[in-house]
C-alpha positions, 0 to 999 in steps of 0.5 A: 496539545496539552495532556489531560493527566490521564493516569492510566498505563497503556502498553503498545505492542508494535512500533509501526505507524499504527503503534506509534500513532497510538503511543504518541496520541495516548502520551499527549493526553497524559497517559503513561505509555510503554511501547514494546518493539523488538525491531526498528521503529516504523514497522513494515511501512518505513523499513521494508514496505512503503518508503523503500519501495517508493524510493526504488521506484522513483530512482529506477524510473529516473534511470529509465528516462535518462537516455530520453533527457540526454537526447533532448540536450543533444547528448549521444552518450550511451548509458550502460547499467551495471549489474550492481546499480541496485546496490547504489539505489539501495544507498539512497533508499536506506538514507531515506529510511534511516531519516524517517526511522530516526524521526520516529525515535525522536518523537517517541523520546520527546513525548516521554514514551518508554520504548522497550526493545524486546519481544512482547507476549500477552500473558493476560488481557492486562499483562505482557511478558518481555521475552528477552528481559524475562519479566512482566509488565502490566497495564490498564490498556493494551494496543496490539499493533504487531503488523504483518509478514510475507505470505508464503504459498505452499509450493514445492521448492519454495525454500530453494536458494534464490527464492526471496520475499519483498522484505529481502528484495529491497536489500539486494546488491545486484539486479538479477538478469532474469526475475520471475515474480509470483503474484501480480498484486500491488507488491508484484507489479511495483517490483516488476517495474523497479527491476524492468527499469534497471534492465532485468527481464521480468515475468509476472506469474499470476493465478487470476486472469488479470493483474491487480484484481482488486483494482478497476479493470480499466485502470489495471488494463492501462497499467498492464499495457505500459508494463508490457511496453516496458518488457514485462511478460505477464503469465495470467491464469497460471500458477507455479506448481513446483520450483527446482534448482537447476545448476545455478538457476531456478526452474518454475513448472507452471500450470495454466489454462493453456497447459503446462509450461516451464520457465527459468530465472536467476531469482524468484520473488514471492509477492503473493501478499502479506498476512497478519503477524499474530502467531506467538503473541499470546492471544489465547492467554488474553482471550483475544478472538481471531478469524481467518488469521486476523484479530477480530475488532469492532468499529472502535477497534476493541477486541473480545478482551476488555481493555485490549485493542488491535490496529493495523495489519494484525486486524486483516483487511486492506493492509494499508499504513494509512488505515493503520493510522486511522485505526489507531486514532479511532482506538484512542478516541474510544480509550480517551472518550473523545468524539471521533467517527467509527472506522466503518464511516471512513472512506479508505483510499488506496494507491499502486505506485507504479508509473502510471499510478493507480489511485482509488477511493470509495466504490468501484463502477461495478460495486456501485452498479450492483447497488442501483442506477449510477452516473459515470464520468471520465476524463482522459489525461490525454486532454490534460495540459499538465499531463501532456507537458510532463510527457505522461498522458496515459490514463484517466479519471473516472467518477461514479455517482448516484443517478438520482442525487448525484452523490459521488460514490467512488473515484478511480484514477490511473495516470501520472502522480494520481496518488497526489489527487487522492486527498481531494478525491477522498474528501469528496467521497467522505463528505458525500459531495455531489458532482456539482460541488466538484464541478463548481470548485475552481481547479488551478490550471494547468494541474492534473486535478482539473481532470477531476472537475472534467470527469464530474462535468462528464458524469453530470451531463456529458459537458466536459469542456475538453472532450467531444460533446455528448451525443444527444438522446 
């Protein structure tokens, strides 16, 4: 794209996916852009979140399934996992991370963006102080993309040695024999499966009655059953009251509906979520409003301070890398005066990258029913040829549509690699497609995507081919 020669200077604070997307988009439209990031480019997603965890999930899954594949070729080899296998997986993980970070660095250079490695603090709405350099720079536009940090609960003993966050867990050299995970959300279940795959005895402690409370209960139940089958113990409806160091181990005192209990572990992973990283950024000096620990923005990502925008995890809400990217594009469209939908008009997909995966977009069945009559269709992966030949047929696709017009309101999927179906699912919700539009779109066979069309048929009139005929009313 050729630049438009925009002479304004934009300062972007934070080099995560939201920050570098804003910086690159502005530079390609002719803006002078300064990107300030004190740590590695790529932010949470590339360095301690999405990418390293997906690498660990993939490679630990391969190790878990290795004995089965050896058996298929007639091998009786016994695979003994060494305690330091996690460190070996870390080499693969770091290689992927380094390659992607270097790619971002190259993009920053090729787009002629000034990259300043420093800590930035707002001194006004259009001025930023560089803490290490001890100088101030000014700009016409400021984009805040300061990301997030682990949220640490106020539990006595949380600072004991051996209690780690997900940021630290990805760089462990050895697997603990026993791991207790505080939190049964996305971070908690993904790490539970990583370590369980490598032979660690894992216990998830979740204060809610179920894991993954933000997901469809049916989908969460499928994953919970798989995790239990893999040896993960789940203590739901339970909270950690206190942590104590006992010799070389950690003791967790638990409180739950069934009464008090006590367990021990070699390590505790705090996976109670993340929170916006906005402390010490100078928001008060720039008159940037916050609410509930996050920067307040409108549907165009404008803050309360003129010329100051905020994107990504700093704005709260679902802390998703692709949401940060979408917010950055939305903000830049407003800055540049180019047409683009407001954030409120965008369907936002999300996924849990365990095995099976959970992927969803739009309204859940419960949310849709609360708004009026709906049609619901399902297609189990046990009836899908591709899922069966791949050897992973657990799960389903569920489609929720408006009962009168059959507009697709939401899609929930749990099964093998269902995150790869999110593109089509999100497009269906974003473009307000009807069940008929999805039913009569030809889906290649054999593919997992056929389950989307089957679920649409089932919602329309119970006419899915690979399911029993609907009962006549």
